[in-house]
C-alpha positions in Angstrom: -11.7 8.0 20.5 -13.2 11.3 19.4 -13.4 12.2 15.8 -10.8 15.0 16.2 -8.2 12.3 16.9 -9.0 10.3 13.8 -6.3 10.2 11.1 -6.6 12.9 8.5 -6.3 11.7 4.8 -5.8 14.0 1.9 -6.3 13.4 -1.8 -8.6 10.5 -1.7 -10.6 10.2 -4.8 -13.9 8.3 -4.7 -15.5 6.8 -7.8 -18.8 5.2 -8.3 -20.1 5.9 -4.8 -23.6 4.7 -4.3 -26.1 3.9 -1.6 -28.4 0.9 -1.8 -31.5 0.8 0.4 -32.6 -2.7 1.3 -36.1 -2.9 2.8 -37.4 -6.0 4.5 -40.6 -6.5 6.4 -38.9 -6.3 9.8 -36.0 -3.9 9.3 -34.5 -1.3 7.0 -30.7 -1.1 6.4 -28.5 0.9 4.1 -25.3 -0.1 2.5 -22.6 2.4 1.3 -20.4 1.1 -1.4 -17.4 3.2 -2.6 -14.6 2.2 -4.9 -11.4 4.1 -3.9 -9.4 4.9 -6.9 -6.3 6.4 -5.4 -4.9 7.0 -2.0 -1.9 9.2 -2.1 -1.0 8.8 1.6 0.2 5.8 3.5 -2.0 3.7 5.7 -0.3 5.0 8.9 1.9 7.9 9.9 5.2 6.1 10.7 6.3 9.0 13.0 3.7 7.8 15.5 5.5 4.5 16.0 8.8 3.5 17.6 8.7 -0.2 16.7 8.7 -1.4 13.1 7.2 -4.8 14.0 4.2 -3.0 15.5 3.8 -1.0 12.2 3.8 -4.3 10.3 1.3 -5.9 12.6 -1.1 -3.0 12.5 -0.7 -2.7 8.7 -1.4 -6.5 8.4 -4.6 -6.0 10.4 -5.7 -3.1 8.2 -5.0 -5.1 5.1 -7.0 -8.0 6.5 -9.9 -5.7 7.3 -9.8 -4.3 3.7 -9.8 -7.8 2.4 -12.7 -8.9 4.6 -15.0 -6.0 3.6 -14.8 -7.0 -0.1 -17.8 -9.1 -0.9 -16.1 -11.6 -3.3 -13.1 -12.5 -1.1 -12.9 -15.2 1.5 -13.1 -13.8 5.0 -10.0 -14.3 7.1 -10.1 -14.6 10.9 -7.8 -15.6 13.8 -4.2 -14.7 14.4 -2.2 -12.9 11.8 -0.2 -15.3 9.5 3.4 -14.9 8.4 2.1 -14.3 4.9 0.0 -11.3 6.0 2.9 -9.8 8.0 5.1 -10.2 4.9 2.5 -8.5 2.7 2.5 -5.6 5.2 6.3 -5.4 5.1 6.2 -5.4 1.3 3.6 -2.6 1.4 5.9 -0.4 3.5 9.0 -1.2 1.3 7.0 -0.3 -1.8 5.6 2.9 -0.2 9.1 4.0 0.9 10.6 3.3 -2.5 7.8 5.1 -4.3 8.2 8.2 -2.1 12.0 8.4 -2.7 12.5 6.9 -6.2 9.2 7.8 -7.9 10.8 9.1 -11.0 13.0 6.0 -11.5 10.0 3.6 -10.8 7.9 5.5 -13.3 10.6 5.2 -16.0 10.9 1.4 -15.4 7.1 1.0 -15.5 7.1 2.7 -18.9 9.9 0.3 -19.9 12.4 3.2 -20.3 15.9 3.5 -18.9 16.6 5.5 -15.8 17.8 9.0 -16.5 21.6 9.5 -16.3 21.3 12.2 -13.6 19.7 9.7 -11.2 21.8 8.4 -8.3 20.6 4.9 -9.2 21.7 5.1 -12.8 24.8 3.0 -12.3 22.8 0.1 -10.8 21.1 -2.4 -13.0 17.6 -2.0 -11.7 14.3 -3.6 -12.6 10.9 -4.0 -11.0 10.2 -7.4 -9.6 6.8 -9.2 -9.6 5.7 -7.1 -6.5 6.6 -3.8 -8.2 9.7 -3.3 -6.0 13.0 -1.9 -7.2 15.7 -4.6 -7.2 19.3 -4.7 -8.3 19.9 -7.3 -11.0 23.7 -6.9 -11.4 26.6 -7.2 -9.1 26.9 -4.5 -6.5 30.7 -4.8 -6.3 31.0 -3.1 -9.7 28.8 -0.2 -8.8 30.0 3.2 -7.5 28.3 2.3 -4.1 30.8 -0.5 -3.2 
């Protein structure tokens, strides 16, 4: 694949980028180490896919790759596990919620109530252990039922 067809990412901030040269008697290699602080775009452009399961599988492979390039983590190989695909699904749910309900999520992260002009105000929302918006009350009493 030519470089022109590679995905374009915007707003990636790099922090603490450094290059370490390792010299040995037989070969010389260089290692580039960058800590990425913030990626404001999704891993993939969903408009390029017609099948959601494919998106989850590709995302799971990307997340596995990111795990495997970290030095301190155990390397994973073989077929994708159900847990990896579930993590990929949670990634996309979180990305979608963040893109649509960013203001509400930020309020809940700061332990403040959701503003009254929000469409989600009548729902009793909280953030679960994965940082996902969840309804804690009964939906039959909301204006959406």
